[in-house]
C-alpha positions in Angstrom: -23.6 -0.8 6.9 -20.5 -2.6 5.5 -19.7 -2.6 1.9 -20.1 -5.9 0.0 -16.9 -7.7 -1.0 -15.3 -6.7 -4.3 -15.4 -9.0 -7.2 -12.1 -9.9 -8.9 -13.1 -7.7 -11.9 -13.8 -4.7 -9.5 -10.5 -5.3 -7.7 -8.5 -5.3 -10.9 -10.4 -2.3 -12.3 -9.9 -0.2 -9.1 -6.3 -1.1 -8.8 -5.7 -0.3 -12.4 -7.4 3.1 -12.0 -5.1 3.9 -9.1 -2.0 2.8 -11.0 -3.1 5.0 -14.0 -3.6 8.0 -11.7 -0.1 7.6 -10.3 1.5 6.9 -13.7 -0.2 9.9 -15.2 0.3 12.5 -12.5 3.0 11.2 -10.1 2.6 12.5 -6.5 -0.5 14.5 -7.4 -2.0 11.3 -8.9 -1.2 9.4 -5.7 -3.1 12.0 -3.7 -6.1 11.4 -5.9 -6.3 7.7 -5.3 -9.5 6.8 -3.5 -9.8 4.6 -0.4 -11.5 1.9 -2.5 -8.6 2.0 -5.0 -6.1 1.7 -2.2 -8.0 -1.3 -0.7 -8.1 -2.9 -4.2 -4.3 -2.5 -4.6 -3.7 -4.0 -1.2 -6.1 -6.9 -1.9 -4.3 -7.5 -5.3 -0.9 -7.6 -3.6 -2.3 -10.1 -1.1 -4.0 -12.2 -3.8 -0.7 -12.3 -5.8 1.1 -13.7 -2.7 3.3 -10.7 -2.1 1.6 -9.6 1.2 4.0 -11.3 3.5 7.0 -10.1 1.6 5.8 -6.5 1.8 5.0 -6.8 5.5 8.4 -8.3 6.2 10.1 -5.4 4.3 8.1 -2.9 6.2 8.9 -4.4 9.6 12.6 -4.7 8.8 12.6 -1.0 7.8 11.0 -0.1 11.1 13.6 -2.0 13.0 16.4 -0.3 11.0 14.8 3.1 11.9 14.7 2.4 15.6 18.2 1.0 15.6 19.5 4.2 13.8 17.6 6.5 16.2 19.1 4.6 19.2 22.6 4.8 17.7 22.1 8.6 17.2 20.9 9.0 20.8 17.4 10.0 19.9 14.7 9.2 22.4 11.8 7.2 21.1 
């Protein structure tokens, strides 16, 4: 059974919880972030309009990685 959609307040609280974990404990905190908190952070990024910017940066990084591997003669 699918989960019901998050309210705006739930999204902000879960994203805030994830940020607090990471701020407090660094990499260890990042490993303690739940799936719901990760989804809330992604939803917040999208709601703030930064989703396309993040996706573009990710894809440009992937292209750069492939180009560097080809230049080094690494088979992909």
